[in-house]
C-alpha positions as CSV (number, residue, x, y, z in Angstrom):
1,M,-97.1,54.8,75.2
2,P,-93.9,55.2,77.4
3,K,-93.0,52.4,79.8
4,K,-93.7,52.9,83.4
5,L,-90.5,53.5,85.4
6,I,-90.1,51.5,88.7
7,L,-87.5,52.0,91.4
8,V,-86.6,48.8,93.3
9,V,-84.8,49.3,96.7
10,E,-83.5,45.9,98.0
11,D,-80.2,45.2,99.7
12,R,-80.0,41.5,98.8
13,D,-78.1,41.3,95.5
14,S,-79.8,38.1,94.2
15,L,-83.3,39.3,95.0
16,R,-82.6,42.8,93.6
17,R,-81.3,41.3,90.3
18,M,-84.3,38.9,90.1
19,L,-86.8,41.7,90.6
20,R,-85.1,43.8,87.9
21,V,-85.2,41.0,85.4
22,A,-88.8,39.9,86.2
23,L,-90.3,43.4,86.1
24,A,-88.4,44.2,82.9
25,Q,-90.0,41.1,81.4
26,E,-93.4,42.5,82.5
27,G,-92.8,45.5,80.3
28,Y,-91.5,48.0,82.9
29,E,-88.3,50.1,83.0
30,V,-86.5,49.4,86.2
31,E,-83.8,51.2,88.2
32,T,-82.4,49.8,91.5
33,A,-80.9,50.9,94.7
34,A,-78.8,48.6,97.0
35,D,-79.5,50.4,100.4
36,G,-81.9,52.8,102.0
37,R,-79.7,55.9,101.7
38,Q,-79.3,55.4,97.9
39,G,-83.0,54.6,97.7
40,C,-84.0,57.9,99.4
41,T,-81.7,59.8,97.1
42,M,-83.2,58.3,94.0
43,A,-86.8,58.5,95.2
44,R,-86.3,62.2,95.8
45,S,-85.9,62.7,92.0
46,G,-89.6,62.3,91.7
47,K,-89.2,60.6,88.3
48,Y,-90.6,57.2,89.1
49,D,-94.1,55.9,88.5
50,L,-93.9,53.4,91.4
51,V,-91.4,52.6,94.2
52,L,-90.9,49.0,95.4
53,T,-88.9,48.9,98.6
54,D,-88.0,46.5,101.3
55,L,-88.8,47.7,104.8
56,K,-85.6,46.5,106.5
57,L,-82.6,48.1,104.8
58,P,-79.1,49.3,105.7
59,H,-78.4,53.0,106.3
60,A,-82.0,54.0,106.1
61,D,-85.2,51.9,106.3
62,G,-88.1,51.5,103.9
63,L,-90.2,54.0,105.8
64,E,-87.6,56.7,105.1
65,V,-87.7,55.7,101.4
66,L,-91.4,56.0,101.5
67,E,-91.2,59.5,103.1
68,A,-88.6,60.6,100.5
69,S,-90.8,59.5,97.7
70,R,-93.9,61.2,99.2
71,E,-91.9,64.5,99.7
72,A,-90.8,64.5,96.1
73,K,-94.1,63.4,94.5
74,P,-97.0,62.5,96.9
75,D,-99.1,60.7,94.2
76,V,-96.4,58.1,93.4
77,P,-97.5,54.7,94.8
78,V,-95.0,52.9,97.1
79,V,-95.3,49.2,97.6
80,V,-93.3,47.7,100.6
81,L,-91.9,44.2,100.9
82,T,-92.0,42.7,104.4
83,A,-90.6,39.6,106.1
84,H,-93.1,37.0,107.1
85,G,-94.9,37.8,110.3
86,T,-94.2,41.6,110.3
87,V,-97.6,42.7,109.1
88,S,-97.8,45.3,111.8
89,A,-94.8,47.1,110.2
90,A,-96.6,46.9,106.9
91,V,-99.7,48.4,108.3
92,E,-97.6,51.3,109.8
93,A,-96.2,51.9,106.3
94,M,-99.7,52.0,104.8
95,K,-100.8,54.5,107.5
96,R,-97.9,56.7,106.3
97,G,-99.1,56.5,102.7
98,A,-97.8,53.2,101.2
99,A,-100.0,51.9,98.5
100,D,-99.8,48.2,99.5
101,F,-97.5,45.5,100.9
102,L,-96.3,42.0,99.9
103,E,-94.9,39.4,102.3
104,K,-91.7,37.6,101.4
105,P,-90.9,35.1,99.9
106,I,-92.2,36.9,96.8
107,D,-94.2,35.2,94.1
108,I,-93.5,37.1,90.9
109,D,-97.0,36.6,89.5
110,D,-98.5,38.0,92.7
111,L,-96.1,41.0,92.6
112,A,-96.8,41.7,88.9
113,Q,-100.5,41.6,89.5
114,L,-100.2,43.9,92.6
115,I,-98.1,46.4,90.7
116,A,-100.5,46.4,87.7
117,S,-103.5,46.9,89.9
118,T,-101.8,49.6,92.0
119,L,-100.8,51.6,88.9
120,A,-104.3,51.2,87.5
121,A,-105.9,52.4,90.8
122,E,-103.7,55.5,90.9
123,S,-104.9,56.6,87.5
124,T,-108.7,56.2,88.3
125,G,-111.1,58.8,89.7
126,D,-111.1,60.5,93.1
127,I,-114.4,59.1,94.3
128,F,-114.6,55.5,95.6
129,R,-118.1,54.1,95.5
130,P,-118.3,50.6,97.1
131,P,-121.4,48.8,95.9
132,G,-124.3,49.5,98.2
133,G,-122.2,51.8,100.4
134,P,-121.5,55.5,100.7
135,S,-119.1,57.4,98.5
136,L,-115.6,58.2,99.9
137,V,-114.1,61.3,98.3
138,G,-110.5,62.4,98.2
139,R,-107.2,62.2,96.3
140,H,-104.9,63.4,99.2
141,P,-102.3,60.7,100.2
142,L,-103.6,60.6,103.7
143,M,-107.1,59.8,102.4
144,R,-105.8,57.3,99.9
145,A,-103.8,55.6,102.7
146,A,-107.0,55.2,104.8
147,L,-108.8,53.9,101.8
148,R,-106.1,51.3,101.1
149,L,-106.3,50.0,104.6
150,L,-110.1,49.9,104.4
151,K,-110.0,47.8,101.3
152,K,-107.3,45.6,102.7
153,V,-109.3,44.7,105.9
154,A,-112.8,44.7,104.6
155,G,-112.9,41.1,103.4
156,T,-111.7,39.8,106.7
157,E,-113.4,39.3,110.1
158,S,-110.9,41.5,111.9
159,T,-112.1,44.0,114.5
160,V,-111.4,47.5,113.2
161,L,-110.8,50.7,115.2
162,L,-111.5,53.9,113.4
163,T,-109.9,57.0,115.0
164,G,-110.0,60.6,114.1
165,E,-111.5,64.0,115.1
166,S,-115.3,64.4,115.3
167,G,-116.8,65.0,111.9
168,T,-114.1,63.2,109.9
169,G,-116.5,60.6,108.6
170,K,-115.9,57.5,110.9
171,E,-119.5,56.2,110.5
172,V,-119.3,56.7,106.7
173,F,-116.1,54.6,106.7
174,A,-117.7,52.0,108.8
175,R,-120.7,51.7,106.4
176,A,-118.2,51.4,103.4
177,L,-116.4,48.7,105.3
178,H,-119.6,46.8,105.8
179,A,-120.5,47.2,102.1
180,L,-117.2,45.7,101.1
181,S,-117.3,42.9,103.6
182,R,-118.6,39.3,103.3
183,R,-121.4,40.4,105.7
184,S,-122.7,43.1,103.3
185,T,-126.1,41.3,102.9
186,G,-126.6,41.4,106.7
187,P,-127.6,44.5,108.8
188,F,-125.4,47.4,109.6
189,V,-126.2,48.7,113.2
190,A,-124.7,51.8,114.7
191,V,-124.7,52.7,118.4
192,N,-123.6,56.1,119.6
193,C,-122.2,55.1,123.0
194,A,-122.0,58.8,124.1
195,A,-125.8,59.3,123.5
196,I,-127.0,56.5,125.8
197,P,-127.0,56.8,129.6
198,E,-124.5,54.4,131.1
199,A,-127.3,52.7,133.2
200,L,-129.1,51.8,130.0
201,L,-126.2,50.7,127.9
202,E,-126.1,47.1,128.9
203,N,-129.8,46.7,128.0
204,E,-129.3,48.6,124.8
205,L,-126.4,46.4,123.7
206,F,-127.5,43.0,125.0
207,G,-131.2,43.2,125.3
208,H,-133.3,41.7,128.2
209,E,-135.6,38.9,129.0
210,R,-139.2,39.3,130.0
211,G,-139.5,40.2,133.7
212,A,-135.9,41.3,133.9
213,F,-137.0,44.5,135.5
214,T,-140.1,46.5,136.1
215,G,-141.8,47.3,132.8
216,A,-140.0,44.5,130.9
217,H,-143.2,42.9,129.6
218,K,-141.5,41.0,126.8
219,R,-138.1,39.9,125.6
220,Q,-136.2,42.6,123.7
221,L,-133.2,42.0,121.5
222,G,-130.1,44.2,121.9
223,R,-127.9,45.7,119.3
224,F,-125.6,42.7,119.2
225,E,-128.5,40.5,118.1
226,Q,-130.0,43.1,115.8
227,A,-126.7,43.1,114.0
228,R,-126.6,39.3,113.6
229,E,-124.6,38.2,110.5
230,G,-123.8,41.9,109.9
231,T,-121.7,44.7,111.3
232,L,-122.0,46.5,114.6
233,L,-120.5,50.0,115.0
234,L,-119.8,51.1,118.5
235,D,-119.3,54.8,117.9
236,E,-117.5,56.9,120.6
237,I,-116.4,53.8,122.4
238,G,-114.1,55.9,124.5
239,E,-117.2,57.1,126.4
240,L,-118.0,53.6,127.8
241,G,-117.7,53.1,131.6
242,L,-115.3,50.4,132.9
243,S,-118.1,48.0,133.8
244,I,-119.7,47.8,130.4
245,Q,-116.1,47.6,128.9
246,S,-115.6,44.3,130.6
247,K,-118.8,42.9,129.1
248,I,-117.8,44.0,125.6
249,L,-114.4,42.4,126.1
250,R,-116.1,39.1,126.9
251,V,-118.0,39.3,123.6
252,L,-114.8,39.8,121.7
253,E,-113.0,37.0,123.5
254,E,-115.8,34.4,123.7
255,K,-118.3,35.5,121.0
256,T,-121.1,35.1,123.5
257,F,-123.2,37.1,125.9
258,E,-126.4,36.9,128.0
259,R,-129.4,39.2,127.9
260,V,-130.2,41.2,131.0
261,G,-132.1,39.0,133.4
262,G,-131.4,35.8,131.4
263,S,-129.2,32.8,131.8
264,T,-129.2,31.5,128.2
265,T,-125.9,32.1,126.4
266,V,-126.4,33.8,123.0
267,K,-123.9,33.6,120.2
268,A,-122.6,37.0,119.0
269,D,-122.4,36.5,115.2
270,V,-121.3,40.0,114.4
271,R,-118.3,41.9,113.0
272,L,-117.4,44.7,115.4
273,V,-116.2,48.1,114.3
274,A,-115.3,50.7,117.0
275,A,-114.8,54.4,116.5
276,T,-113.5,57.1,118.8
277,N,-112.2,60.7,118.7
278,R,-110.5,60.2,122.1
279,P,-106.9,59.1,122.8
280,L,-107.6,55.6,124.0
281,R,-103.9,54.7,124.6
282,Q,-103.6,57.7,126.9
283,M,-106.9,56.7,128.6
284,V,-105.4,53.2,129.2
285,E,-102.4,54.8,130.9
286,N,-104.8,56.9,133.1
287,K,-106.8,53.8,134.0
288,L,-109.9,55.2,132.2
289,F,-110.0,52.4,129.6
290,R,-109.2,48.7,130.0
291,A,-105.9,47.8,128.4
292,D,-107.1,44.3,127.5
293,L,-110.1,45.8,125.6
294,Y,-108.0,48.4,123.9
295,Y,-105.6,45.7,122.5
296,R,-108.6,43.7,121.3
297,L,-110.1,46.7,119.5
298,E,-106.8,47.9,118.0
299,V,-106.3,44.8,115.9
300,F,-106.5,46.9,112.8
301,P,-106.6,50.7,113.4
302,I,-107.4,53.2,110.6
303,E,-106.8,56.9,111.3
304,L,-109.0,59.3,109.4
305,P,-107.3,62.6,108.7
306,P,-108.8,65.9,109.7
307,L,-110.1,68.0,106.8
308,R,-107.5,70.7,107.4
309,H,-104.7,68.2,106.7
310,R,-106.1,67.4,103.2
311,A,-107.1,70.9,102.1
312,S,-106.5,69.9,98.4
313,D,-109.5,67.6,98.7
314,I,-112.0,70.3,99.9
315,A,-113.1,71.6,96.5
316,L,-113.7,68.1,95.2
317,L,-115.5,67.1,98.4
318,A,-117.6,70.3,98.4
319,R,-118.8,69.7,94.8
320,H,-119.7,66.1,95.6
321,L,-121.6,67.1,98.7
322,L,-123.6,69.6,96.7
323,T,-124.8,66.8,94.4
324,E,-126.2,65.1,97.5
325,I,-127.5,68.1,99.4
326,A,-129.4,70.0,96.6
327,P,-131.7,67.1,95.5
328,R,-132.6,66.5,99.1
329,H,-134.1,70.0,99.2
330,R,-135.5,69.8,95.7
331,R,-133.0,72.3,94.3
332,S,-130.9,72.2,91.2
333,V,-127.2,71.4,92.0
334,P,-125.5,74.8,92.1
335,Q,-122.0,75.4,90.6
336,L,-119.2,76.2,93.0
337,S,-117.2,79.1,91.7
338,A,-113.4,78.9,91.6
339,G,-113.1,81.7,94.1
340,A,-115.6,80.0,96.5
341,A,-113.7,76.7,96.1
342,E,-110.4,78.3,97.0
343,W,-112.0,80.1,100.0
344,L,-113.4,76.8,101.3
345,A,-109.9,75.2,100.9
346,G,-108.4,77.9,103.1
347,Q,-110.7,77.5,106.1
348,P,-109.6,75.6,109.2
349,W,-112.8,73.4,109.5
350,P,-112.6,72.4,113.2
351,G,-115.8,70.4,112.7
352,N,-114.3,68.7,109.6
353,V,-116.5,67.2,106.9
354,R,-119.6,67.6,109.0
355,E,-119.0,71.3,109.4
356,L,-118.4,71.7,105.6
357,A,-121.6,69.8,104.8
358,N,-123.6,71.9,107.2
359,L,-122.2,75.1,105.7
360,L,-123.0,74.0,102.1
361,E,-126.5,72.9,103.2
362,R,-127.2,76.4,104.5
363,A,-125.8,77.9,101.3
364,V,-128.1,75.7,99.2
365,I,-131.2,76.6,101.2
366,L,-130.4,80.3,101.2
367,G,-129.0,80.5,97.6
368,E,-131.0,82.0,94.8
369,G,-128.8,81.7,91.8
370,P,-127.2,78.8,89.9
371,R,-123.7,79.5,91.4
372,I,-122.3,79.7,94.9
373,E,-119.8,82.5,95.3
374,T,-117.5,83.4,98.1
375,G,-119.8,86.1,99.3
376,D,-122.6,83.5,99.7
377,L,-120.4,81.4,102.0
378,S,-118.3,83.7,104.2
379,P,-121.2,85.2,106.2
380,L,-122.4,81.7,107.1
381,L,-119.1,80.6,108.7
382,S,-118.6,81.4,112.4
383,T,-116.3,84.3,113.1
384,S,-114.5,82.1,115.6
385,S,-112.9,80.4,112.7
386,E,-110.7,83.4,112.2
387,D,-108.5,82.5,115.2
388,A,-108.4,78.9,114.0
389,E,-107.3,80.1,110.5
390,K,-104.5,82.2,112.0
391,K,-103.2,79.2,114.0
392,R,-103.3,77.0,110.9
393,L,-101.3,79.6,108.9
394,E,-98.8,79.8,111.7
395,S,-98.5,76.0,111.8
396,A,-97.9,75.8,108.0
397,L,-95.4,78.7,108.0
398,S,-93.5,77.1,110.9
399,A,-93.4,73.7,109.1
400,A,-92.2,75.5,106.0
401,D,-89.6,77.6,107.9
402,G,-91.2,80.7,106.5
403,D,-91.2,79.6,102.9
404,K,-94.6,80.8,101.6
405,K,-94.6,78.7,98.5
406,K,-94.1,75.5,100.6
407,A,-96.7,76.7,103.2
408,A,-99.2,77.3,100.5
409,A,-98.6,73.8,99.1
410,L,-99.1,72.4,102.6
411,L,-102.4,74.2,103.0
412,G,-103.6,73.3,99.5
413,I,-104.1,77.0,98.6
414,S,-102.5,79.3,96.0
415,Y,-99.5,81.4,96.8
416,R,-101.6,84.6,96.2
417,T,-104.3,83.5,98.6
418,L,-101.6,82.7,101.3
419,Q,-100.2,86.2,100.8
420,R,-103.6,87.8,101.4
421,R,-104.2,85.8,104.5
422,V,-100.7,86.4,105.9
423,K,-101.3,90.1,105.5
424,R,-104.8,90.0,107.1
425,H,-103.5,88.1,110.1
426,D,-100.3,90.2,110.4
427,L,-98.0,87.3,109.9
428,E,-95.5,88.8,107.5
429,G,-92.0,87.4,108.4
430,F,-93.4,84.7,110.6
431,P,-91.8,82.7,112.2
432,R,-88.2,84.0,111.6
433,Y,-88.7,87.5,112.9
434,R,-90.8,86.7,116.0
């Protein structure tokens, strides 16, 4: 079996030589670069099995090395080395697709173990099944980046902010986070902040004492107490009014609260996860969301990619969803034809995974044969998606400067499929000739 080839990008001569020798002793082939520009050039060759790069480099930084590697070969894991106390920079690198990070000074045993586990993880399956939690499906670098961040933070008590469009699976991620945490034996409680009238939210979250208001005949525990020793998900937290935001801030700062109508201080023994599809930072600038609460929530943000940005995952995800949907309706799991899978991958999915799951559920209920074909799916999708598909094609063609092969790769569809859709939407020559 050939040795794995590792690229080391480090500007300090002594550290670069030490890493080369140490990794060679671990059984790897090693090539090195002394600055960011050289590292980018070598990473673009796409020949490496793993890239190890410092974040702070002359001529080009580690994030540029990361991008160069991803452009050449998206599946190659990149591990970044960071100075002590710059974890935020490392998190940014992971959001952009880095596999992991290691703080300096480097312990060679820790580095060897990290590289071995990273290479092993990259060669495993495309479905992550945390014990007792929901399955997370995807091989796209954006999905893998989100999964790496999830695994990194799960074992801590850190507050996590899940962001992403509606339907991208924020609650599923929150449940997986809970399953991987030290609180997994405790309850998981989810609250949809947008579904509860603002006047009732304080009572819903914190509970009330007997006699607190008319009809309060007995004490009622709120969601913070129901989630004791577990995880509380505040979904759509961007919908909260400013008054209730201040009460949540106090819980995060002091880990205590009072029930409505009560004076007894109650300890909040809960790990908080927040989720939103709204731009909280912009809301802070517009005075619609408290800045102090925002910074408390954004301790560890994880952005979930929209489905249209990971089209290469759609066929895999659709087949997995069918294995969950069909038994629920007492049906045999149908096969998804290659044509149907390609058609699904080419749709814009404004409703993301939720929209895909709903479409497949309708197809299972209405289907009569053992296979799902394109003709079984296309009538079930809203015609309004045609406009969205055209916009998606235009966006990909613009990003690829009109190169159809590159655009097809960006969309996760075949070149022939792209050609058919370009013709259908009258986009021949776009964007150069318009």
